[in-house]
C-alpha positions, -999 to +999 in steps of 0.1 A: +040-572+083+039-537+081+015-514+101-006-504+069-010-543+061-018-556+099-046-525+100-062-537+067-064-570+085-078-562+116-107-544+096-115-570+074-115-593+106-141-564+124-162-561+091-167-598+086-170-604+126-201-578+127-216-588+096-219-628+108-221-621+147-240-590+143-266-605+119-271-635+142-272-617+172-297-591+153-321-618+139-318-644+174-327-611+197-356-598+176-372-635+176-362-640+212-377-603+228-408-609+203-417-644+219-405-625+257-434-597+252-458-626+243-452-643+269-451-617+299-482-603+286-500-636+291-520-642+321-490-668+337-468-641+339-484-608+336-496-602+375-460-604+386-443-571+393-409-583+380-428-598+346-437-565+345-400-549+345-388-579+325-414-572+295-409-534+295-370-545+292-380-567+263-400-543+249-368-519+246-341-544+235-365-548+211-361-514+194-324-511+206-320-539+184-328-517+159-302-492+172-276-516+165-285-530+132-282-487+119-254-479+144-231-508+144-236-537+115-244-513+088-216-488+090-191-513+102-203-542+084-217-533+051-198-495+053-234-479+051-234-447+079-263-426+072-253-406+098-223-387+081-253-374+058-279-360+079-272-340+111-308-349+126-299-385+122-267-383+136-280-364+167-311-388+169-291-420+163-269-419+192-298-405+215-318-434+203-292-457+213-279-444+242-313-442+258-325-475+249-291-488+258-295-475+295-334-479+299-331-519+293-301-525+318-321-502+347-352-522+345-338-556+346-315-541+382-353-530+392-365-566+385-339-581+404-346-556+430-380-565+433-370-601+438-356-595+465-381-572+480-404-599+473-388-629+491-385-609+525-402-621+551-407-582+565-441-576+552-435-537+550-408-546+525-422-573+508-450-545+498-431-524+477-431-554+453-466-541+440-482-542+404-491-510+408-458-491+416-446-513+386-464-495+363-452-462+378-418-472+377-417-483+341-427-449+324-404-428+345-372-446+341-376-443+302-383-406+308-356-401+332-333-414+307-350-394+281-342-364+299-308-373+311-298-378+273-310-343+259-273-331+260-266-357+230-292-339+208-274-307+214-236-317+216-236-342+184-228-333+147-213-337+117-177-325+118-153-316+092-142-346+082-181-359+079-178-382+110-208-378+137-190-369+171-186-344+192-164-319+206-173-305+241-151-313+273-173-316+296-193-343+276-165-359+273-157-368+308-193-382+309-190-404+282-156-415+290-158-417+324-195-419+336-216-433+310-192-465+295-176-479+326-199-474+352-236-469+341-231-497+314-205-517+336-203-515+372-234-502+382-257-534+365-231-558+374-229-547+410-268-540+416-275-574+399-252-594+420-258-577+448-296-583+452-295-616+437-276-631+461-297-614+486-329-625+469-313-660+467-307-661+508-339-652+510-354-677+485-334-705+506-350-695+538-384-704+525-404-734+524-413-752+495-440-735+469-473-751+470-496-722+455-495-717+415-484-679+425-458-690+447-444-714+420-447-688+394-430-664+413-397-694+421-398-697+385-393-658+376-365-657+406-347-685+388-354-666+356-340-635+367-306-653+387-294-670+356-299-636+337-274-621+365-247-647+352-253-637+319-252-597+327-215-608+343-205-622+315-216-602+292-208-571+304-172-578+320-152-575+285-168-546+276-165-530+309-127-533+314-124-521+281-141-493+291-122-488+324-090-488+305-104-462+282-114-436+307-077-445+326-058-435+297-077-409+279-052-381+282-018-405+274-004-401+243-009-432+220+011-442+189-010-455+156-003-489+161-015-486+195-046-469+182-053-493+159-055-522+186-075-505+208-101-499+183-097-537+172-102-549+205-132-523+212-148-536+184-146-572+192-156-566+228-184-548+225-203-576+206-206-601+236-222-571+256-251-568+227-262-601+245-276-585+271-302-575+248-307-606+229-300-641+251-327-635+274-353-654+259-328-682+256-316-678+292-356-675+305-362-711+283-337-732+298-340-717+335-377-722+339-399-753+335-432-730+333-421-706+310-409-734+291-439-753+289-457-718+278-431-715+248-443-744+233-474-743+237-473-709+219-450-720+192-475-752+189-504-731+182-491-709+161-477-739+138-511-755+139-528-722+128-504-715+100-507-753+086-542-748+091-544-718+071-523-731+047-543-761+041-572-738+036-555-721+008-548-751-011-580-768-005-599-732-018-574-730-046-583-768-061 
């Protein structure tokens, strides 16, 4: 098989995979994150600092999925890329995507740290797990990443080939050696794994929960611990690819190698988006309390829709 026919085949595979997997990720993610936001705002969960972080993370996930739609599904799957036509959209699209992509895992990492703090026996350490602190931390995290990604608005532009990209050596080092392999990969995996193990160790030393608040906190801990497993599994392929890309950035590569690297890169990034999509399903599987609350919410909503439908039919008759 010639190089051109192989490239054409890989392009078709990438396009079809992006369409079907991308649309599934987008739809299931929007549904799940909407339910999560509603659930974490309810009385059962909203007074827990960890729930505050997770709820904020889900809201960011919902926004990030819109970036996923415009940055990946439409350009790769449907060949619709508005960033080639507008400099403003080129800059904003990447800025918006970078800020949301890093804000969500940061909030999840903080939620895991909060779980560790809340399970510590030392009351002085446990005092840092506070809803008051959480309400300050969330906007501070968002503001920090918005400021940190301002260079994206400056450096991204449409080049002579009508591609939305950048040409700054210093920024290339940041986006190749720091942003994808460390901030998107190693840091979330290491932080969540380390503090998750500490929280799990603290939980095993505790007596069985007796009050409703203790049972709720135990359920939240179970939800977060299972989400850590998702982060590790979903992030690992993209993390390895990003580390490889950083190491071989200055290597001379022939067109066929670049073709295969691009194909692998497009494929391994799809599981990475499960971090922004699958939390609802993780929480539902891992927590009995959360599952019961979701059932109540969905049943109540379905009954309301059914009642409204019958009312409309009766009125029409």
